[in-house]
Structures are given as C-alpha cells and as structure tokens.
C-alpha positions in Angstrom: -132.2 -23.3 163.5 -129.5 -21.1 164.3 -127.6 -18.8 162.2 -124.4 -17.7 163.4 -122.6 -15.0 161.4 -118.9 -14.0 161.3 -119.2 -11.3 163.9 -121.0 -13.8 166.2 -118.5 -16.7 165.8 -115.5 -14.0 166.7 -117.1 -13.6 169.9 -117.6 -17.0 170.8 -114.4 -17.4 170.1 -113.3 -14.9 172.3 -115.4 -15.8 175.2 -113.8 -19.7 174.8 -110.5 -17.9 174.5 -111.1 -15.8 178.0 -112.6 -18.8 179.6 -110.2 -21.8 178.5 -107.2 -20.3 177.8 -104.9 -20.8 175.0 -103.6 -24.2 176.0 -106.9 -25.4 176.6 -109.0 -24.3 173.9 -108.1 -27.0 171.3 -108.8 -29.6 173.7 -112.4 -28.0 174.1 -112.7 -27.8 170.4 -112.2 -31.6 170.1 -114.3 -32.6 172.5 -117.2 -30.2 171.3 -116.3 -32.0 167.8 -116.9 -35.2 169.3 -119.8 -34.7 171.3 -121.7 -33.5 168.3 -120.5 -36.5 165.8 -121.7 -38.8 168.1 -125.1 -36.9 168.8 -125.3 -36.9 164.8 -124.2 -41.1 165.2 -127.2 -41.5 167.6 -130.0 -39.4 165.5 -128.9 -41.4 162.4 -129.2 -44.6 164.5 -133.2 -43.1 165.7 -133.9 -42.3 162.4 -132.6 -46.0 161.1 -135.0 -47.8 163.7 -137.7 -45.5 163.2 -137.8 -46.4 159.3 -137.3 -50.1 160.0 -140.7 -50.0 161.7 -142.6 -48.3 159.6 -141.6 -50.6 156.6 -142.3 -53.8 158.9 -145.8 -52.3 159.5 
C-alpha cells in the first residue's frame, strides 16, 4: 500500500509535533493506535463472517 521511509516518518512526526504540541502528542498517538486496532478487528470480523457464509453455501 503505502511505503514510508525514515525520512517521511520524521517529517510526519515534526508536523504532528507542531500541530498538537508536545503535551498532546502522546494522547494523539494513543488515539491513532486505538483507531487502527479497532479497524483491524472490524476487518477480521468481516473476513470471518464472509468465510462462514462461503462454507455454508
């Protein structure tokens, strides 16, 4: 999908630091991590339910 190298990651981190400030950066990272994990759980749930439907047919 997207390939980010170390240079791009550093630029993104600096942008987030400027936008959110050092005190809000850990909270923003935690929120982003939770969002990604919830998305992965939802995708796994969709995959599992589609596999169940295929087996029953």
